[in-house]
mmCIF file of the C-alpha atoms, coordinates in Angstrom:
data_MODEL
# 
_entry.id   MODEL 
# 
loop_
_atom_site.group_PDB 
_atom_site.id 
_atom_site.type_symbol 
_atom_site.label_atom_id 
_atom_site.label_alt_id 
_atom_site.label_comp_id 
_atom_site.label_asym_id 
_atom_site.label_entity_id 
_atom_site.label_seq_id 
_atom_site.pdbx_PDB_ins_code 
_atom_site.Cartn_x 
_atom_site.Cartn_y 
_atom_site.Cartn_z 
_atom_site.occupancy 
_atom_site.B_iso_or_equiv 
_atom_site.pdbx_formal_charge 
_atom_site.auth_seq_id 
_atom_site.auth_comp_id 
_atom_site.auth_asym_id 
_atom_site.auth_atom_id 
_atom_site.pdbx_PDB_model_num 
ATOM 1  C CA . UNK A 1 1  ? -1.051  2.262   -10.352 1.00 0.00 ? 1  UNK A CA 1 
ATOM 2  C CA . UNK A 1 2  ? -1.571  0.013   -13.351 1.00 0.00 ? 2  UNK A CA 1 
ATOM 3  C CA . UNK A 1 3  ? -1.813  -3.779  -13.350 1.00 0.00 ? 3  UNK A CA 1 
ATOM 4  C CA . UNK A 1 4  ? 1.757   -4.357  -14.604 1.00 0.00 ? 4  UNK A CA 1 
ATOM 5  C CA . UNK A 1 5  ? 3.233   -2.336  -11.740 1.00 0.00 ? 5  UNK A CA 1 
ATOM 6  C CA . UNK A 1 6  ? 0.986   -4.132  -9.230  1.00 0.00 ? 6  UNK A CA 1 
ATOM 7  C CA . UNK A 1 7  ? 2.041   -7.541  -10.575 1.00 0.00 ? 7  UNK A CA 1 
ATOM 8  C CA . UNK A 1 8  ? 5.704   -6.598  -10.129 1.00 0.00 ? 8  UNK A CA 1 
ATOM 9  C CA . UNK A 1 9  ? 5.062   -5.694  -6.479  1.00 0.00 ? 9  UNK A CA 1 
ATOM 10 C CA . UNK A 1 10 ? 2.918   -8.737  -5.555  1.00 0.00 ? 10 UNK A CA 1 
ATOM 11 C CA . UNK A 1 11 ? 5.036   -11.760 -6.497  1.00 0.00 ? 11 UNK A CA 1 
ATOM 12 C CA . UNK A 1 12 ? 2.847   -14.629 -5.216  1.00 0.00 ? 12 UNK A CA 1 
ATOM 13 C CA . UNK A 1 13 ? 0.693   -15.726 -2.281  1.00 0.00 ? 13 UNK A CA 1 
ATOM 14 C CA . UNK A 1 14 ? 2.567   -17.316 0.616   1.00 0.00 ? 14 UNK A CA 1 
ATOM 15 C CA . UNK A 1 15 ? 0.820   -20.565 1.579   1.00 0.00 ? 15 UNK A CA 1 
ATOM 16 C CA . UNK A 1 16 ? 1.453   -22.436 4.848   1.00 0.00 ? 16 UNK A CA 1 
ATOM 17 C CA . UNK A 1 17 ? -0.740  -23.950 7.548   1.00 0.00 ? 17 UNK A CA 1 
ATOM 18 C CA . UNK A 1 18 ? -0.325  -20.789 9.595   1.00 0.00 ? 18 UNK A CA 1 
ATOM 19 C CA . UNK A 1 19 ? -1.469  -18.560 6.718   1.00 0.00 ? 19 UNK A CA 1 
ATOM 20 C CA . UNK A 1 20 ? -4.577  -20.745 6.252   1.00 0.00 ? 20 UNK A CA 1 
ATOM 21 C CA . UNK A 1 21 ? -5.452  -20.096 9.895   1.00 0.00 ? 21 UNK A CA 1 
ATOM 22 C CA . UNK A 1 22 ? -4.833  -16.367 9.425   1.00 0.00 ? 22 UNK A CA 1 
ATOM 23 C CA . UNK A 1 23 ? -7.386  -16.242 6.601   1.00 0.00 ? 23 UNK A CA 1 
ATOM 24 C CA . UNK A 1 24 ? -10.074 -17.876 8.740   1.00 0.00 ? 24 UNK A CA 1 
ATOM 25 C CA . UNK A 1 25 ? -9.364  -16.319 12.140  1.00 0.00 ? 25 UNK A CA 1 
ATOM 26 C CA . UNK A 1 26 ? -7.868  -12.890 11.466  1.00 0.00 ? 26 UNK A CA 1 
ATOM 27 C CA . UNK A 1 27 ? -9.043  -11.981 7.918   1.00 0.00 ? 27 UNK A CA 1 
ATOM 28 C CA . UNK A 1 28 ? -5.418  -11.720 6.726   1.00 0.00 ? 28 UNK A CA 1 
ATOM 29 C CA . UNK A 1 29 ? -3.674  -13.008 3.608   1.00 0.00 ? 29 UNK A CA 1 
ATOM 30 C CA . UNK A 1 30 ? 0.087   -13.329 3.240   1.00 0.00 ? 30 UNK A CA 1 
ATOM 31 C CA . UNK A 1 31 ? 1.981   -12.480 0.025   1.00 0.00 ? 31 UNK A CA 1 
ATOM 32 C CA . UNK A 1 32 ? 5.612   -12.572 -1.069  1.00 0.00 ? 32 UNK A CA 1 
ATOM 33 C CA . UNK A 1 33 ? 6.356   -9.084  -2.409  1.00 0.00 ? 33 UNK A CA 1 
ATOM 34 C CA . UNK A 1 34 ? 9.199   -7.228  -4.102  1.00 0.00 ? 34 UNK A CA 1 
ATOM 35 C CA . UNK A 1 35 ? 12.003  -6.417  -1.649  1.00 0.00 ? 35 UNK A CA 1 
ATOM 36 C CA . UNK A 1 36 ? 11.888  -2.661  -2.263  1.00 0.00 ? 36 UNK A CA 1 
ATOM 37 C CA . UNK A 1 37 ? 8.075   -2.365  -1.931  1.00 0.00 ? 37 UNK A CA 1 
ATOM 38 C CA . UNK A 1 38 ? 6.743   -0.067  0.797   1.00 0.00 ? 38 UNK A CA 1 
ATOM 39 C CA . UNK A 1 39 ? 3.539   -0.695  2.779   1.00 0.00 ? 39 UNK A CA 1 
ATOM 40 C CA . UNK A 1 40 ? 1.405   1.910   0.911   1.00 0.00 ? 40 UNK A CA 1 
ATOM 41 C CA . UNK A 1 41 ? 2.577   0.491   -2.430  1.00 0.00 ? 41 UNK A CA 1 
ATOM 42 C CA . UNK A 1 42 ? 1.647   -3.031  -1.325  1.00 0.00 ? 42 UNK A CA 1 
ATOM 43 C CA . UNK A 1 43 ? -1.823  -1.894  -0.229  1.00 0.00 ? 43 UNK A CA 1 
ATOM 44 C CA . UNK A 1 44 ? -2.379  -0.087  -3.529  1.00 0.00 ? 44 UNK A CA 1 
ATOM 45 C CA . UNK A 1 45 ? -1.170  -3.101  -5.526  1.00 0.00 ? 45 UNK A CA 1 
ATOM 46 C CA . UNK A 1 46 ? -3.582  -5.438  -3.709  1.00 0.00 ? 46 UNK A CA 1 
ATOM 47 C CA . UNK A 1 47 ? -6.441  -3.002  -4.294  1.00 0.00 ? 47 UNK A CA 1 
ATOM 48 C CA . UNK A 1 48 ? -5.506  -2.727  -7.989  1.00 0.00 ? 48 UNK A CA 1 
ATOM 49 C CA . UNK A 1 49 ? -5.210  -6.478  -8.590  1.00 0.00 ? 49 UNK A CA 1 
ATOM 50 C CA . UNK A 1 50 ? -8.066  -7.806  -6.446  1.00 0.00 ? 50 UNK A CA 1 
ATOM 51 C CA . UNK A 1 51 ? -10.474 -4.840  -5.931  1.00 0.00 ? 51 UNK A CA 1 
ATOM 52 C CA . UNK A 1 52 ? -10.582 -5.345  -2.158  1.00 0.00 ? 52 UNK A CA 1 
ATOM 53 C CA . UNK A 1 53 ? -10.097 -2.631  0.445   1.00 0.00 ? 53 UNK A CA 1 
ATOM 54 C CA . UNK A 1 54 ? -6.989  -3.138  2.595   1.00 0.00 ? 54 UNK A CA 1 
ATOM 55 C CA . UNK A 1 55 ? -7.108  -2.126  6.268   1.00 0.00 ? 55 UNK A CA 1 
ATOM 56 C CA . UNK A 1 56 ? -3.536  -2.820  7.338   1.00 0.00 ? 56 UNK A CA 1 
ATOM 57 C CA . UNK A 1 57 ? -0.223  -4.114  5.948   1.00 0.00 ? 57 UNK A CA 1 
ATOM 58 C CA . UNK A 1 58 ? 2.602   -5.652  7.999   1.00 0.00 ? 58 UNK A CA 1 
ATOM 59 C CA . UNK A 1 59 ? 5.902   -6.676  6.438   1.00 0.00 ? 59 UNK A CA 1 
ATOM 60 C CA . UNK A 1 60 ? 8.756   -9.001  7.375   1.00 0.00 ? 60 UNK A CA 1 
ATOM 61 C CA . UNK A 1 61 ? 11.911  -10.169 5.661   1.00 0.00 ? 61 UNK A CA 1 
ATOM 62 C CA . UNK A 1 62 ? 12.310  -13.936 5.328   1.00 0.00 ? 62 UNK A CA 1 
ATOM 63 C CA . UNK A 1 63 ? 14.572  -16.346 3.497   1.00 0.00 ? 63 UNK A CA 1 
ATOM 64 C CA . UNK A 1 64 ? 11.906  -16.483 0.768   1.00 0.00 ? 64 UNK A CA 1 
ATOM 65 C CA . UNK A 1 65 ? 11.954  -12.700 0.275   1.00 0.00 ? 65 UNK A CA 1 
ATOM 66 C CA . UNK A 1 66 ? 9.878   -9.916  1.741   1.00 0.00 ? 66 UNK A CA 1 
ATOM 67 C CA . UNK A 1 67 ? 6.567   -11.129 3.157   1.00 0.00 ? 67 UNK A CA 1 
ATOM 68 C CA . UNK A 1 68 ? 3.509   -8.867  3.472   1.00 0.00 ? 68 UNK A CA 1 
ATOM 69 C CA . UNK A 1 69 ? 0.577   -9.731  5.728   1.00 0.00 ? 69 UNK A CA 1 
ATOM 70 C CA . UNK A 1 70 ? -2.475  -7.876  4.431   1.00 0.00 ? 70 UNK A CA 1 
ATOM 71 C CA . UNK A 1 71 ? -5.585  -7.448  6.587   1.00 0.00 ? 71 UNK A CA 1 
ATOM 72 C CA . UNK A 1 72 ? -9.022  -7.045  5.009   1.00 0.00 ? 72 UNK A CA 1 
ATOM 73 C CA . UNK A 1 73 ? -12.337 -5.697  6.344   1.00 0.00 ? 73 UNK A CA 1 
ATOM 74 C CA . UNK A 1 74 ? -13.980 -9.034  7.045   1.00 0.00 ? 74 UNK A CA 1 
ATOM 75 C CA . UNK A 1 75 ? -13.185 -12.723 7.133   1.00 0.00 ? 75 UNK A CA 1 
ATOM 76 C CA . UNK A 1 76 ? -15.620 -13.296 4.262   1.00 0.00 ? 76 UNK A CA 1 
ATOM 77 C CA . UNK A 1 77 ? -13.709 -10.931 1.984   1.00 0.00 ? 77 UNK A CA 1 
ATOM 78 C CA . UNK A 1 78 ? -10.384 -12.537 2.909   1.00 0.00 ? 78 UNK A CA 1 
ATOM 79 C CA . UNK A 1 79 ? -11.801 -16.042 2.386   1.00 0.00 ? 79 UNK A CA 1 
ATOM 80 C CA . UNK A 1 80 ? -13.311 -15.102 -0.998  1.00 0.00 ? 80 UNK A CA 1 
ATOM 81 C CA . UNK A 1 81 ? -10.038 -13.567 -2.157  1.00 0.00 ? 81 UNK A CA 1 
ATOM 82 C CA . UNK A 1 82 ? -8.012  -16.564 -0.928  1.00 0.00 ? 82 UNK A CA 1 
ATOM 83 C CA . UNK A 1 83 ? -10.321 -18.849 -2.903  1.00 0.00 ? 83 UNK A CA 1 
ATOM 84 C CA . UNK A 1 84 ? -10.038 -16.589 -5.956  1.00 0.00 ? 84 UNK A CA 1 
ATOM 85 C CA . UNK A 1 85 ? -6.211  -16.670 -5.961  1.00 0.00 ? 85 UNK A CA 1 
ATOM 86 C CA . UNK A 1 86 ? -6.071  -20.419 -5.306  1.00 0.00 ? 86 UNK A CA 1 
ATOM 87 C CA . UNK A 1 87 ? -4.992  -20.539 -1.661  1.00 0.00 ? 87 UNK A CA 1 
ATOM 88 C CA . UNK A 1 88 ? -8.015  -22.491 -0.411  1.00 0.00 ? 88 UNK A CA 1 
# 
């Protein structure tokens, strides 16, 4: 997957108080993604854009679009990535 395809899949980070807590407590970051994106595509897009290994992806449909909750190996990696993308 190239960067253009990955940027079409990952629309933007989803930032709320609950997602801040998820970064610190569960090593998870939440993104708004393209509606037709599948879990393996989301994991590959995150790996392509941010060079971090993804352990698990959960998805949910919301009024804002499709939301993907991505779990990383450690809280440090999730915190560093959240800082890098401007969440923290």
